[in-house]
MDTraj code that builds the backbone (N, CA, C; nanometers):
import mdtraj as md
import numpy as np

residues = "MET SER THR HIS PRO THR HIS ILE GLN GLY ALA SER SER GLU SER GLN ILE ASN ARG LYS GLN ALA ARG SER VAL LEU PHE THR GLY ILE LEU ILE GLY ILE GLY ILE ALA GLY PHE LEU ASP GLU THR ILE PHE HIS GLN LEU LEU GLN TRP HIS ALA PHE TYR TRP ALA THR ASP GLN HIS GLY ARG ILE LEU SER ASP GLY LEU PHE HIS LEU PHE SER THR LEU LEU LEU LEU TRP GLY LEU LEU ARG VAL TRP ARG GLY ARG ALA HIS TRP THR GLU ALA SER GLY PRO LEU MET ILE ALA GLY ILE LEU MET GLY ALA GLY GLY PHE ASN LEU TYR ASP GLY LEU ILE GLN HIS ALA ILE LEU HIS PHE HIS LEU VAL ASN GLU TYR VAL CYS ASN TYR ALA VAL THR GLN GLY ASN ASN MET LEU ALA ASN CYS PRO GLN ASP ILE PRO TYR GLU ILE VAL TRP ASP SER LEU GLY LEU ILE ILE LEU VAL ILE GLY ILE ILE LEU TRP ARG ARG ASN THR ARG VAL LEU GLN THR SER LEU VAL HIS GLU GLU HIS ALA GLU ARG".split()
xyz = np.array([
    [0.7795, -1.0731, 2.5327],
    [0.6479, -1.0071, 2.4472],
    [0.5259, -1.1341, 2.4946],
    [0.4256, -1.0790, 2.5612],
    [0.3120, -1.1401, 2.5748],
    [0.2089, -1.1974, 2.4655],
    [0.1960, -1.3215, 2.4722],
    [0.0752, -1.3652, 2.3813],
    [-0.0589, -1.3834, 2.4206],
    [-0.0783, -1.3089, 2.5309],
    [-0.2252, -1.3354, 2.6026],
    [-0.3303, -1.2871, 2.5008],
    [-0.4228, -1.3316, 2.4968],
    [-0.5411, -1.2900, 2.4204],
    [-0.5954, -1.1534, 2.4403],
    [-0.6293, -1.0613, 2.3923],
    [-0.6751, -0.9281, 2.4250],
    [-0.7911, -0.8736, 2.3535],
    [-0.8482, -0.7714, 2.4035],
    [-0.9498, -0.7062, 2.3208],
    [-0.9061, -0.6103, 2.2182],
    [-0.9456, -0.5863, 2.1111],
    [-0.9384, -0.4989, 2.0225],
    [-1.0489, -0.3833, 2.0072],
    [-1.0328, -0.2551, 1.9942],
    [-1.1411, -0.1685, 1.9639],
    [-1.2499, -0.2181, 1.9176],
    [-1.3794, -0.2167, 1.9618],
    [-1.5045, -0.2606, 1.9119],
    [-1.5372, -0.4048, 1.9068],
    [-1.4441, -0.4955, 1.9850],
    [-1.4301, -0.6394, 1.9507],
    [-1.5292, -0.6743, 2.0723],
    [-1.5940, -0.7888, 2.0367],
    [-1.6753, -0.8658, 2.1344],
    [-1.5918, -0.9696, 2.2296],
    [-1.6455, -1.0177, 2.3141],
    [-1.5460, -1.1011, 2.4214],
    [-1.5008, -1.2179, 2.3572],
    [-1.5665, -1.2604, 2.2420],
    [-1.5258, -1.3870, 2.1741],
    [-1.4055, -1.3432, 2.0445],
    [-1.4098, -1.2164, 2.0288],
    [-1.3235, -1.1986, 1.9247],
    [-1.1884, -1.1193, 1.9687],
    [-1.0867, -1.2127, 2.0154],
    [-0.9706, -1.1558, 2.0671],
    [-0.8548, -1.1785, 1.9732],
    [-0.7548, -1.1107, 2.0195],
    [-0.6290, -1.1083, 1.9210],
    [-0.5072, -1.0767, 2.0071],
    [-0.4295, -1.1328, 1.9955],
    [-0.2752, -1.1152, 2.0389],
    [-0.1852, -1.0395, 1.9459],
    [-0.0702, -0.9791, 2.0078],
    [0.0338, -0.8911, 1.9131],
    [0.0885, -0.9642, 1.8166],
    [0.1402, -1.0749, 1.8162],
    [0.1714, -1.1649, 1.7268],
    [0.0812, -1.1702, 1.5901],
    [-0.0445, -1.1959, 1.6221],
    [-0.1642, -1.2179, 1.5371],
    [-0.1880, -1.0670, 1.4684],
    [-0.1634, -0.9539, 1.5525],
    [-0.2030, -0.8218, 1.5066],
    [-0.1118, -0.8050, 1.4104],
    [0.0424, -0.8372, 1.4333],
    [0.1277, -0.8124, 1.3298],
    [0.1349, -0.8932, 1.1958],
    [0.0626, -1.0197, 1.2218],
    [0.0528, -1.0851, 1.1085],
    [-0.0620, -1.0473, 1.0218],
    [-0.1672, -0.9841, 1.0513],
    [-0.2849, -0.9266, 0.9844],
    [-0.2432, -0.8031, 0.9393],
    [-0.1420, -0.7142, 1.0036],
    [-0.0892, -0.6033, 0.9468],
    [0.0118, -0.6190, 0.8117],
    [0.0847, -0.7404, 0.8178],
    [0.1504, -0.7481, 0.7072],
    [0.0774, -0.7940, 0.5663],
    [-0.0458, -0.8739, 0.6398],
    [-0.1224, -0.9298, 0.5277],
    [-0.1818, -0.8051, 0.4665],
    [-0.2361, -0.6985, 0.5322],
    [-0.2992, -0.5997, 0.5021],
    [-0.2333, -0.5249, 0.4012],
    [-0.0859, -0.4695, 0.4477],
    [-0.0024, -0.4348, 0.3584],
    [0.0400, -0.4951, 0.2222],
    [0.0486, -0.6254, 0.2371],
    [0.0353, -0.6973, 0.0910],
    [-0.0598, -0.6659, 0.0298],
    [-0.1825, -0.6603, 0.0679],
    [-0.3145, -0.6491, 0.0107],
    [-0.3104, -0.5092, -0.0652],
    [-0.2732, -0.4062, 0.0089],
    [-0.2990, -0.2797, 0.0039],
    [-0.1775, -0.2535, -0.1202],
    [-0.0563, -0.2924, -0.1055],
    [0.0303, -0.2693, -0.2203],
    [-0.0183, -0.3273, -0.3421],
    [-0.0822, -0.4586, -0.3381],
    [-0.1280, -0.5345, -0.4692],
    [-0.2445, -0.4637, -0.5170],
    [-0.3398, -0.3829, -0.4324],
    [-0.4597, -0.3096, -0.5018],
    [-0.3875, -0.1941, -0.5485],
    [-0.2929, -0.1276, -0.4818],
    [-0.2718, 0.0271, -0.5362],
    [-0.2005, -0.0259, -0.6591],
    [-0.0981, -0.1367, -0.6921],
    [-0.0291, -0.1747, -0.8120],
    [-0.1395, -0.2076, -0.9104],
    [-0.2294, -0.2812, -0.8835],
    [-0.3426, -0.2974, -0.9672],
    [-0.4274, -0.1741, -1.0220],
    [-0.4701, -0.1063, -0.9511],
    [-0.5272, 0.0222, -0.9678],
    [-0.4320, 0.1232, -1.0771],
    [-0.3385, 0.1248, -1.0138],
    [-0.2050, 0.2075, -1.0838],
    [-0.2125, 0.1521, -1.2481],
    [-0.1775, 0.0389, -1.2386],
    [-0.1363, -0.0214, -1.3750],
    [-0.2746, -0.0373, -1.4820],
    [-0.3979, -0.0520, -1.4051],
    [-0.5205, -0.0614, -1.4916],
    [-0.5551, 0.1063, -1.5122],
    [-0.5657, 0.1877, -1.4451],
    [-0.6126, 0.3127, -1.4572],
    [-0.5025, 0.3930, -1.5440],
    [-0.3793, 0.4148, -1.4798],
    [-0.2907, 0.5028, -1.5416],
    [-0.1929, 0.4402, -1.6507],
    [-0.1774, 0.3102, -1.6549],
    [-0.0923, 0.2593, -1.7500],
    [-0.1835, 0.2010, -1.8893],
    [-0.2977, 0.1674, -1.8642],
    [-0.3766, 0.1140, -1.9608],
    [-0.4784, 0.1870, -1.9907],
    [-0.5575, 0.2390, -1.9166],
    [-0.6899, 0.3035, -1.9417],
    [-0.6613, 0.4447, -2.0232],
    [-0.5713, 0.5342, -1.9098],
    [-0.5561, 0.6520, -1.9556],
    [-0.4307, 0.6715, -2.0381],
    [-0.3481, 0.5604, -2.0055],
    [-0.2122, 0.5266, -2.0876],
    [-0.1284, 0.6518, -2.0900],
    [-0.1146, 0.7187, -1.9619],
    [-0.0556, 0.8208, -1.9208],
    [0.0952, 0.8230, -1.9067],
    [0.1261, 0.6879, -1.8795],
    [0.2736, 0.6519, -1.8558],
    [0.2935, 0.4969, -1.8721],
    [0.4157, 0.4384, -1.8809],
    [0.4363, 0.3042, -1.8546],
    [0.5290, 0.3092, -1.7369],
    [0.5721, 0.1542, -1.7024],
    [0.6395, 0.1490, -1.5910],
    [0.7811, 0.2231, -1.6098],
    [0.8405, 0.1792, -1.7230],
    [0.9888, 0.2273, -1.7420],
    [0.9493, 0.2738, -1.8880],
    [0.9792, 0.4401, -1.9105],
    [0.9275, 0.5212, -2.0169],
    [1.0552, 0.5069, -2.1135],
    [1.1665, 0.5125, -2.0662],
    [1.3039, 0.5273, -2.1331],
    [1.3383, 0.4477, -2.2126],
    [1.2372, 0.3834, -2.3119],
    [1.2669, 0.2584, -2.4074],
    [1.1809, 0.2765, -2.4990],
    [1.1840, 0.1586, -2.5960],
    [1.0958, 0.1534, -2.7087],
    [0.9547, 0.0783, -2.6639],
    [0.8501, 0.0815, -2.7578],
    [0.7178, 0.0406, -2.7231],
    [0.7157, -0.0990, -2.6622],
    [0.8050, -0.1930, -2.7097],
    [0.8198, -0.3350, -2.6696],
    [0.8630, -0.3279, -2.5329],
    [0.9566, -0.2612, -2.4944],
    [1.0120, -0.2353, -2.3684],
    [0.9173, -0.1752, -2.2474],
    [0.8236, -0.0544, -2.3012],
    [0.7101, -0.0290, -2.2168],
    [0.6246, -0.1398, -2.1921],
    [0.5886, -0.2190, -2.2662],
    [0.5020, -0.3082, -2.2518],
    [0.5264, -0.4233, -2.1758],
    [0.6511, -0.4778, -2.1898],
    [0.7387, -0.5765, -2.1087],
    [0.7441, -0.5045, -1.9754],
    [0.7895, -0.3757, -1.9269],
    [0.7892, -0.3501, -1.8168],
    [0.6501, -0.3188, -1.7266],
    [0.5413, -0.2955, -1.8265],
    [0.3982, -0.2856, -1.7223],
    [0.3817, -0.4140, -1.7301],
    [0.4462, -0.5271, -1.7805],
    [0.3484, -0.6743, -1.7965],
    [0.4221, -0.7119, -1.6199],
    [0.5630, -0.6715, -1.6372],
    [0.6202, -0.7310, -1.5172],
    [0.5851, -0.6638, -1.3697],
    [0.5265, -0.5373, -1.4117],
    [0.4852, -0.4429, -1.2593],
    [0.3538, -0.5147, -1.2527],
    [0.2797, -0.5363, -1.3666],
    [0.1335, -0.6083, -1.3166],
    [0.1754, -0.7308, -1.2487],
    [0.2515, -0.8097, -1.3144],
    [0.2717, -0.9454, -1.2658],
    [0.3209, -0.9343, -1.1079],
    [0.4030, -0.8315, -1.0682],
    [0.4642, -0.8389, -0.9364],
    [0.3571, -0.7826, -0.8380],
    [0.2570, -0.7020, -0.8729],
    [0.1438, -0.6367, -0.7949],
    [0.0442, -0.7290, -0.7832],
    [0.0286, -0.8392, -0.8896],
    [-0.0799, -0.9136, -0.8839],
    [-0.0251, -1.0519, -0.7931],
    [0.0881, -1.0703, -0.7750],
    [0.1448, -1.1653, -0.7197],
    [0.1389, -1.1447, -0.5411],
    [0.1607, -1.0256, -0.5184],
    [0.1567, -0.9466, -0.4038],
    [0.0155, -0.9516, -0.3344],
    [-0.0845, -0.9445, -0.4321],
    [-0.2340, -0.9327, -0.3858],
    [-0.2708, -1.0653, -0.3877],
    [-0.2146, -1.1639, -0.4601],
    [-0.2591, -1.3228, -0.4296],
    [-0.1940, -1.3558, -0.2921],
    [-0.0698, -1.3224, -0.2663],
    [0.0012, -1.3599, -0.1691],
    [-0.0833, -1.3276, -0.0154],
    [-0.1109, -1.1801, -0.0504],
    [-0.1779, -1.1425, 0.0596],
    [-0.3366, -1.2219, 0.1028],
    [-0.3884, -1.2495, -0.0156],
    [-0.5392, -1.3127, 0.0002],
    [-0.5064, -1.4641, 0.0441],
    [-0.4345, -1.5287, -0.0060],
    [-0.3550, -1.6484, 0.0241],
    [-0.3404, -1.6504, 0.1840],
    [-0.2841, -1.5458, 0.2560],
    [-0.2671, -1.5380, 0.3906],
    [-0.3688, -1.5259, 0.4810],
    [-0.4906, -1.4477, 0.3850],
    [-0.6300, -1.4225, 0.4502],
    [-0.6919, -1.5635, 0.4747],
    [-0.6845, -1.6338, 0.3636],
    [-0.7572, -1.7552, 0.3532],
    [-0.6960, -1.8448, 0.4482],
    [-0.5612, -1.8737, 0.4505],
    [-0.5038, -1.9616, 0.5432],
    [-0.5050, -1.9432, 0.6795],
    [-0.5361, -1.8066, 0.6915],
    [-0.4946, -1.7789, 0.8632],
    [-0.6649, -1.7478, 0.9077],
    [-0.7542, -1.7573, 0.8153],
    [-0.8808, -1.7453, 0.8680],
    [-0.9197, -1.8212, 1.0010],
    [-0.8862, -1.9274, 1.0390],
    [-0.9271, -2.0132, 1.1513],
    [-0.8664, -1.9009, 1.2958],
    [-0.7511, -1.8643, 1.2655],
    [-0.7215, -1.8084, 1.3756],
    [-0.7271, -1.6288, 1.3874],
    [-0.7773, -1.5781, 1.2778],
    [-0.8412, -1.4314, 1.2960],
    [-0.9849, -1.4368, 1.3284],
    [-0.9887, -1.3252, 1.3925],
    [-1.1215, -1.2979, 1.4795],
    [-1.1729, -1.1565, 1.3989],
    [-1.3036, -1.1364, 1.4663],
    [-1.3837, -1.0113, 1.4148],
    [-1.2693, -0.8782, 1.4521],
    [-1.2114, -0.8876, 1.5319],
    [-1.1044, -0.8070, 1.5855],
    [-0.9907, -0.7565, 1.4865],
    [-0.9717, -0.8596, 1.3851],
    [-0.8746, -0.8356, 1.3084],
    [-0.9291, -0.7544, 1.1676],
    [-1.0436, -0.7341, 1.1674],
    [-1.0892, -0.6255, 1.0551],
    [-1.0399, -0.4715, 1.0670],
    [-1.0478, -0.4303, 1.1891],
    [-0.9746, -0.2853, 1.1923],
    [-0.8277, -0.2826, 1.1564],
    [-0.7569, -0.3928, 1.2101],
    [-0.6098, -0.3932, 1.1919],
    [-0.5760, -0.4120, 1.0358],
    [-0.6703, -0.5122, 0.9693],
    [-0.6707, -0.5450, 0.8182],
    [-0.6692, -0.4290, 0.7513],
    [-0.8033, -0.3488, 0.7829],
    [-0.8179, -0.1992, 0.7018],
    [-0.6960, -0.1368, 0.7193],
    [-0.6664, -0.1129, 0.8291],
    [-0.5306, -0.0239, 0.8558],
    [-0.4020, -0.0631, 0.7789],
    [-0.3907, -0.1866, 0.7672],
    [-0.2280, -0.2377, 0.6728],
    [-0.2929, -0.2356, 0.5424],
    [-0.4051, -0.2432, 0.5053],
    [-0.4396, -0.2220, 0.3461],
    [-0.4315, -0.0945, 0.3191],
    [-0.4629, 0.0248, 0.4082],
    [-0.4533, 0.1665, 0.3576],
    [-0.2924, 0.1886, 0.3846],
    [-0.1993, 0.1292, 0.4844],
    [-0.0794, 0.1662, 0.4847],
    [-0.0154, 0.1020, 0.3606],
    [-0.0462, -0.0142, 0.3290],
    [0.0210, -0.0619, 0.2012],
    [-0.0321, -0.0012, 0.0727],
    [-0.1244, 0.0395, 0.0629],
    [-0.1972, 0.1365, -0.0626],
    [-0.1073, 0.2582, -0.0476],
    [-0.1247, 0.3394, 0.0600],
    [-0.0642, 0.4631, 0.0420],
    [0.0936, 0.4717, 0.0418],
    [0.1580, 0.3735, 0.1333],
    [0.3031, 0.3451, 0.0984],
    [0.3440, 0.3331, -0.0446],
    [0.2693, 0.2521, -0.0868],
    [0.3185, 0.2031, -0.2334],
    [0.3351, 0.3421, -0.3218],
    [0.1567, 0.4179, -0.3054],
    [0.1598, 0.5373, -0.3855],
    [0.2891, 0.6436, -0.3779],
    [0.3165, 0.6662, -0.2321],
    [0.4136, 0.7546, -0.1801],
    [0.5613, 0.7077, -0.2457],
    [0.5984, 0.5760, -0.2242],
    [0.7109, 0.5205, -0.2728],
    [0.6942, 0.5512, -0.4410],
    [0.6110, 0.5316, -0.5036],
    [0.6337, 0.5379, -0.6493],
    [0.6240, 0.6688, -0.6839],
    [0.5655, 0.7630, -0.6162],
    [0.5790, 0.9008, -0.6700],
    [0.6998, 0.9454, -0.6229],
    [0.7868, 0.9507, -0.5357],
    [0.9208, 0.9948, -0.4568],
    [1.0032, 0.9222, -0.5436],
    [1.0292, 0.7930, -0.5199],
    [1.1393, 0.7314, -0.5895],
    [1.1657, 0.6794, -0.7182],
    [1.0129, 0.6366, -0.7725],
    [1.0192, 0.5882, -0.9096],
    [1.0036, 0.7084, -1.0074],
    [0.9223, 0.7996, -0.9637],
    [0.9102, 0.9264, -1.0511],
    [1.0308, 1.0328, -1.0188],
    [1.0476, 1.0550, -0.9042],
    [1.1422, 1.1802, -0.8813],
    [1.2826, 1.1429, -0.8542],
    [1.3153, 1.0485, -0.8164],
    [1.4431, 0.9796, -0.7969],
    [1.4978, 0.9037, -0.9050],
    [1.4344, 0.8074, -0.9157],
    [1.4840, 0.7075, -1.0394],
    [1.4288, 0.7564, -1.1782],
    [1.3414, 0.8465, -1.1875],
    [1.3037, 0.8991, -1.3212],
    [1.2472, 0.7718, -1.4066],
    [1.1621, 0.6825, -1.3459],
    [1.1220, 0.5613, -1.4502],
    [0.9997, 0.6120, -1.5273],
    [0.9325, 0.6945, -1.4741],
    [0.8081, 0.7740, -1.5352],
    [0.7673, 0.8746, -1.4545],
    [0.6745, 0.9727, -1.5073],
    [0.6217, 1.0595, -1.4479],
    [0.4444, 1.0127, -1.4427],
    [0.3523, 1.0877, -1.3609],
    [0.2275, 1.0501, -1.3696],
    [0.1547, 1.0694, -1.4849],
    [0.1885, 1.1847, -1.5426],
    [0.1209, 1.2076, -1.6881],
    [0.2367, 1.2709, -1.7757],
    [0.2813, 1.1745, -1.8583],
    [0.3922, 1.2236, -1.9418],
    [0.3663, 1.2731, -2.0943],
    [0.2269, 1.2762, -2.0988],
    [0.1630, 1.3437, -2.2349],
    [0.1415, 1.4854, -2.1840],
    [0.1711, 1.5543, -2.0961],
    [0.1442, 1.6979, -2.0933],
    [0.2966, 1.7419, -2.1048],
    [0.3907, 1.6795, -2.1029],
    [0.5481, 1.7288, -2.1246],
    [0.5748, 1.7346, -2.2842],
    [0.7059, 1.7834, -2.3170],
    [0.7099, 1.8040, -2.4637],
    [0.7531, 1.7054, -2.5006],
    [0.8166, 1.7116, -2.6441],
    [0.8633, 1.5910, -2.7063],
    [1.0013, 1.5058, -2.6397],
    [1.0723, 1.5904, -2.5743],
    [1.2102, 1.5319, -2.5299],
    [1.1773, 1.4523, -2.4106],
    [1.0491, 1.4925, -2.3433],
    [1.0143, 1.3982, -2.2251],
    [0.9520, 1.2867, -2.2798],
    [0.8978, 1.2796, -2.3679],
    [0.8539, 1.1841, -2.4166],
    [0.9129, 1.0831, -2.4869],
    [1.0369, 1.1238, -2.4991],
    [1.1111, 1.0106, -2.5988],
    [1.2200, 0.9778, -2.4940],
    [1.2071, 0.9851, -2.3476],
    [1.2520, 0.8837, -2.2470],
    [1.3248, 0.9982, -2.1383],
    [1.3572, 1.1410, -2.1781],
    [1.4147, 1.2157, -2.0863],
    [1.3034, 1.2686, -1.9846],
    [1.2585, 1.1753, -1.8676],
    [1.1426, 1.2286, -1.7965],
    [1.1806, 1.2510, -1.6604],
    [1.2656, 1.3765, -1.6517],
    [1.2764, 1.4069, -1.5239],
    [1.1947, 1.5267, -1.5129],
    [1.1533, 1.5364, -1.3583],
    [1.0633, 1.6655, -1.3565],
    [1.0972, 1.7822, -1.3830],
    [1.2394, 1.8115, -1.3961],
    [1.2949, 1.9317, -1.4146],
    [1.2857, 1.9670, -1.5803],
    [1.2550, 1.8573, -1.6527],
    [1.2097, 1.8580, -1.7941],
    [1.0875, 1.8780, -1.8331],
    [1.0060, 1.8642, -1.7211],
    [0.8383, 1.8637, -1.7428],
    [0.7721, 1.9299, -1.6228],
    [0.7759, 2.0692, -1.6214],
    [0.6971, 2.1260, -1.5088],
    [0.5869, 2.1040, -1.5241],
    [0.5150, 2.0842, -1.6574],
    [0.3707, 2.0733, -1.6454],
    [0.3176, 1.9463, -1.5871],
    [0.3943, 1.8529, -1.5295],
    [0.3695, 1.7411, -1.4675],
    [0.3714, 1.7623, -1.2984],
    [0.4229, 1.8573, -1.2704],
    [0.4567, 1.8851, -1.1391],
    [0.3036, 1.8744, -1.0538],
    [0.1986, 1.9341, -1.0862],
    [0.0717, 1.9393, -1.0258],
    [0.0145, 1.7835, -0.9980],
    [0.0341, 1.7005, -1.1217],
    [0.0063, 1.5848, -1.1098],
    [0.0857, 1.4882, -0.9910],
    [0.2051, 1.5277, -1.0036],
    [0.2853, 1.4556, -0.9250],
    [0.2507, 1.4768, -0.7552],
    [0.1948, 1.6198, -0.7396],
    [0.1923, 1.6844, -0.6327],
    [0.0690, 1.6129, -0.5730],
    [-0.0500, 1.5933, -0.6649],
    [-0.1865, 1.5380, -0.6266],
    [-0.1486, 1.3730, -0.6000],
    [-0.0715, 1.3247, -0.6606],
    [0.0134, 1.1705, -0.6506],
    [0.0336, 1.1519, -0.4940],
    [0.1383, 1.2281, -0.4541],
    [0.2030, 1.2122, -0.3530],
    [0.1133, 1.2440, -0.2373],
    [0.0580, 1.3558, -0.2500],
    [-0.0514, 1.3877, -0.1334],
    [-0.1599, 1.2808, -0.1227],
    [-0.2241, 1.2160, -0.2121],
    [-0.2995, 1.1146, -0.2014],
    [-0.2688, 0.9843, -0.1223],
    [-0.1282, 0.9484, -0.1696],
    [-0.0342, 0.8565, -0.0928],
    [-0.0077, 0.8768, 0.0772],
    [0.0233, 1.0167, 0.0732],
    [0.0548, 1.0468, 0.2163],
    [-0.0638, 1.0467, 0.2908],
    [-0.1911, 1.0918, 0.2268],
    [-0.3209, 1.0990, 0.3329],
    [-0.3549, 0.9624, 0.3531],
    [-0.3541, 0.8435, 0.2423],
    [-0.4139, 0.7210, 0.2785],
    [-0.3093, 0.6589, 0.3553],
    [-0.1659, 0.6784, 0.3868],
    [-0.0685, 0.6339, 0.4600],
    [-0.1047, 0.6845, 0.5764],
    [-0.1072, 0.7888, 0.5887],
    [-0.1511, 0.8537, 0.7298],
    [-0.2899, 0.7899, 0.8107],
    [-0.3815, 0.8052, 0.7471],
    [-0.5143, 0.7445, 0.7897],
    [-0.4947, 0.5787, 0.8458],
    [-0.4148, 0.5161, 0.7372],
    [-0.3718, 0.3922, 0.8131],
    [-0.3210, 0.3648, 0.9292],
    [-0.2017, 0.4672, 0.9410],
    [-0.1339, 0.4562, 1.0474],
    [-0.2091, 0.5059, 1.1652],
    [-0.3004, 0.6110, 1.1626],
    [-0.3829, 0.6166, 1.2858],
    [-0.4725, 0.5430, 1.3152],
    [-0.5316, 0.4466, 1.2269],
    [-0.6041, 0.3666, 1.2398],
    [-0.5431, 0.2307, 1.3272],
    [-0.4300, 0.2065, 1.2736],
    [-0.3152, 0.1041, 1.3158],
    [-0.3172, 0.1327, 1.4745],
    [-0.2503, 0.2665, 1.5000],
    [-0.2073, 0.3036, 1.6277],
    [-0.3257, 0.3099, 1.7267],
    [-0.4585, 0.3517, 1.6701],
    [-0.5625, 0.3401, 1.7699],
    [-0.6221, 0.2230, 1.8116],
    [-0.5904, 0.1234, 1.7160],
    [-0.6277, -0.0308, 1.7692],
    [-0.5368, -0.0984, 1.8182],
    [-0.4039, -0.0818, 1.8188],
    [-0.3178, -0.1135, 1.8904],
    [-0.2776, -0.0681, 2.0297],
    [-0.3051, 0.0565, 2.0350],
    [-0.3044, 0.1368, 2.1687],
    [-0.4211, 0.0552, 2.2437],
    [-0.5566, 0.0367, 2.2145],
    [-0.6290, -0.0352, 2.2780],
    [-0.5743, -0.1781, 2.3428],
    [-0.5221, -0.2630, 2.2326],
    [-0.4450, -0.3793, 2.2405],
    [-0.3672, -0.3572, 2.3493],
    [-0.2849, -0.2503, 2.3599],
    [-0.1624, -0.2811, 2.4858],
    [-0.2212, -0.2391, 2.5932],
    [-0.3294, -0.1390, 2.6101],
    [-0.3779, -0.1027, 2.7341],
    [-0.4553, -0.2542, 2.7956],
    [-0.5240, -0.3340, 2.7017],
    [-0.5777, -0.4159, 2.7509],
    [-0.4952, -0.5376, 2.8009],
    [-0.3557, -0.5711, 2.7508],
    [-0.2575, -0.6391, 2.7873],
    [-0.2021, -0.6135, 2.9146],
    [-0.1749, -0.4617, 2.9188],
    [-0.1482, -0.4319, 3.0684],
    [-0.2318, -0.4723, 3.1654],
    [-0.3717, -0.4414, 3.1503],
    [-0.4893, -0.4656, 3.2483],
    [-0.4830, -0.6155, 3.2906],
    [-0.4744, -0.6924, 3.1667],
    [-0.5002, -0.8471, 3.1759],
    [-0.3720, -0.8847, 3.2431],
    [-0.2293, -0.8562, 3.2688],
    [-0.1221, -0.9064, 3.3266],
    [-0.1053, -0.8412, 3.4649],
    [-0.1431, -0.7160, 3.5100],
    [-0.2068, -0.6945, 3.6283],
    [-0.3033, -0.7592, 3.7062],
    [-0.3989, -0.8173, 3.6488],
    [-0.5253, -0.8957, 3.6955],
    [-0.4566, -1.0411, 3.7203],
    [-0.3820, -1.0807, 3.6510],
    [-0.3258, -1.2444, 3.6569],
    [-0.2017, -1.2406, 3.7867],
    [-0.1574, -1.1025, 3.8178],
    [-0.0739, -1.0990, 3.9553],
    [-0.1501, -1.1064, 4.0665],
])
top = md.Topology()
chain = top.add_chain()
for i, resn in enumerate(residues, 1):
    res = top.add_residue(resn, chain, resSeq=i)
    for name in ("N", "CA", "C"):
        top.add_atom(name, md.element.get_by_symbol(name[0]), res)
traj = md.Trajectory(xyz[None], top)
């Protein structure tokens, strides 16, 4: 693996980045993206709209506790990502920006898709909008099969997550393709 500096799409001659730095920026962006998506989910869907709690199949105390633990986890990921930005700022360049945006989108979209597919459809922790369901579902039996009224919400939730994830992957690939092409040209120039 080469660590020669190279250019990223749209970068000036003084804004260079290598593969290791690019992966570090990606990881940092993913942490921030997961933290942002978790924060927005908790704030909008758990607290403001009150459509669901992180773990629904319990009493009110358990729901509040599960929401608090989820909020703590997403906030810690966000803070960890921001700490990485602050600590690494001397090594990052202008070229890090597009890679960071790609990582944030991949983290946010990946989190949303994971939440919809794993936590909603497979583990049955909660649904997007449990208040469109009948009484049995609001008492903790929250399988999608028991609440077909929630399926449109789930489709929108998962589709948004997938779209955001794909946009992040496209941005990442576009910028890393430029990075790889530049590395090859530099290695041939050094010979």
